[in-house]
C-alpha positions in Angstrom: 82.0 63.5 26.6 81.9 60.8 29.8 79.4 63.4 31.3 76.8 63.1 28.2 77.1 59.3 28.6 76.3 59.4 32.1 73.2 61.5 32.2 72.0 59.6 28.8 72.4 56.3 31.1 70.6 57.6 34.3 67.9 58.7 32.0 67.8 55.3 30.6 67.6 54.0 33.9 64.7 56.3 34.9 62.5 55.8 31.7 63.0 52.6 32.2 62.1 51.9 35.7 59.1 54.7 35.4 57.3 52.1 33.0 57.3 49.1 35.2 54.2 47.7 34.6 55.2 43.8 36.0 52.5 43.3 38.8 53.2 40.4 41.3 50.1 38.3 42.0 49.5 36.7 45.1 46.9 33.3 45.0 45.2 31.8 48.1 46.3 28.6 46.5 49.7 29.1 47.8 51.1 30.6 44.5 52.8 33.7 42.7 53.9 35.1 39.6 55.0 38.3 37.7 53.0 39.0 34.8 52.7 42.5 32.5 49.6 44.4 33.1 49.9 46.3 29.5 49.5 42.7 28.0 47.3 40.9 30.4 43.8 41.3 32.1 43.6 38.8 35.4 40.5 37.1 36.1 41.0 34.8 39.1 38.5 31.8 39.6 37.9 28.9 42.5 39.6 26.8 40.2 41.5 28.7 37.3 43.5 31.7 37.5 42.9 33.5 33.9 45.4 36.0 32.1 43.4 37.6 28.9 45.2 39.5 26.7 44.1 43.2 26.8 44.6 43.8 23.2 42.1 40.9 22.6 42.6 39.8 19.1 40.4 41.1 16.1 39.8 37.1 15.8 37.7 35.0 17.6 40.0 33.7 20.0 42.2 35.8 22.6 45.8 34.9 23.7 45.7 33.9 27.2 47.3 31.9 30.2 45.7 29.9 32.7 46.5 28.6 35.8 45.5 25.3 37.6 45.9 23.3 40.5 44.8 19.9 40.3 44.6 17.8 43.7 46.3 14.8 43.6 46.2 13.4 47.3 43.7 10.8 46.5 45.8 9.2 44.1 49.7 10.6 44.5 51.5 10.2 41.0 54.8 11.2 40.3 56.0 14.0 37.6 56.8 11.1 34.9 53.5 9.0 35.5 51.6 12.5 35.2 53.8 13.1 31.8 52.9 10.0 30.1 49.4 10.3 30.7 48.9 13.6 29.8 51.1 12.9 26.2 49.0 9.7 26.0 45.4 11.9 26.5 46.9 14.4 24.0 48.0 11.8 21.5 44.6 10.4 21.8 42.2 13.5 21.5 44.6 15.4 18.9 47.0 12.8 16.7 50.6 12.0 17.0 52.3 14.8 15.8 50.7 17.6 17.2 53.6 18.2 20.1 56.5 19.9 18.6 58.8 20.1 21.6 59.2 18.3 25.3 61.7 19.3 27.6 62.6 19.0 31.4 62.5 22.7 33.0 62.7 24.0 36.7 60.1 26.3 38.0 60.0 27.4 41.5 62.7 25.3 41.9 61.4 22.1 41.2 61.5 19.6 38.4 59.1 20.7 35.7 57.8 19.4 32.3 57.4 21.5 29.3 55.7 21.0 26.4 54.3 22.8 23.3 52.0 21.8 21.1 49.4 22.8 18.7 45.5 21.8 18.4 42.6 23.0 16.2 40.0 26.2 17.9 37.2 23.5 17.7 38.5 19.9 17.5 35.6 18.8 16.4 36.0 21.3 12.8 39.1 20.4 11.3 39.0 23.5 9.1 39.3 26.5 12.0 42.4 27.8 12.5 44.6 26.1 14.9 46.4 27.5 18.1 49.8 26.6 19.4 50.2 26.2 23.5 52.8 26.5 25.7 51.8 24.0 29.2 54.4 23.8 32.2 53.6 21.7 35.0 54.9 20.1 38.1 54.2 18.2 41.0 54.4 19.4 44.7 52.9 18.1 48.0 50.8 16.2 45.9 49.4 18.8 43.6 50.0 19.5 40.0 50.7 23.0 38.9 49.8 23.4 35.3 50.5 26.7 33.6 49.6 27.2 30.3 49.9 30.2 27.4 47.7 29.8 24.7 47.3 31.8 21.3 46.7 31.3 17.4 49.8 30.4 15.5 50.6 33.6 13.9 50.2 35.6 17.3 52.1 33.1 19.4 55.3 34.5 19.8 54.0 38.1 19.9 53.4 37.7 23.4 55.5 34.7 24.1 57.9 37.0 25.8 55.3 38.5 28.2 53.9 34.9 28.8 57.3 33.6 29.7 57.6 36.4 32.8 54.7 34.1 34.4 56.4 31.1 34.1 60.0 32.3 35.2 58.5 34.3 38.0 56.1 31.4 38.9 56.8 30.4 42.7 54.9 27.8 45.1 54.8 29.5 48.5 
C-alpha cells in the first residue's frame, strides 16, 4: 500500500511540474514578475506593460493587468501623499462609494497600498457594465510602481488567482 501511495505521489508531482506555465518577465525598466502563459498574453510598450487575457471574454471588455512606472524625481512625494492624491482623484471622477477595500501590503519588500474599486466601463455612460479593479502601488527611488488588474464585475474572481501571481512575484531590481 505504501508503495502505491509513493508512486501516486511521484506521478502527481511529475504531472504538476510538467504543466508549469509560469513565465518570468524582466522589464528594461528594472522590474520583473511571473505570469501564467495559459491565461495571459504579454504586450510590452514604452509606457505600459500589458497582460491581456487569452480567452478574451466574449464581451466588449477583456480582463487585463497593466504595469506602469511613474517618474517622481521632479516632484518627490511620499506613499501616503500619493495614496491621498489617488483616492481624491478617484472620488472626483467616480464618486465616494467606489472603493471597496483599502489596505497596506508589501510588494518587493516595499510598503505598498492596495485598493479594490469599481467603475463604469465608459465613464460617460452610466448604464454600461461596471468594471472591478485591484490596484497595488508603491514608491521606490522616486518612482511609483502601479500594478492594476481590471475585469468586468462578473469575471473578476475568475482570473484573480492568476492576477495575484503577478502581484506576489513583482520585484524591483
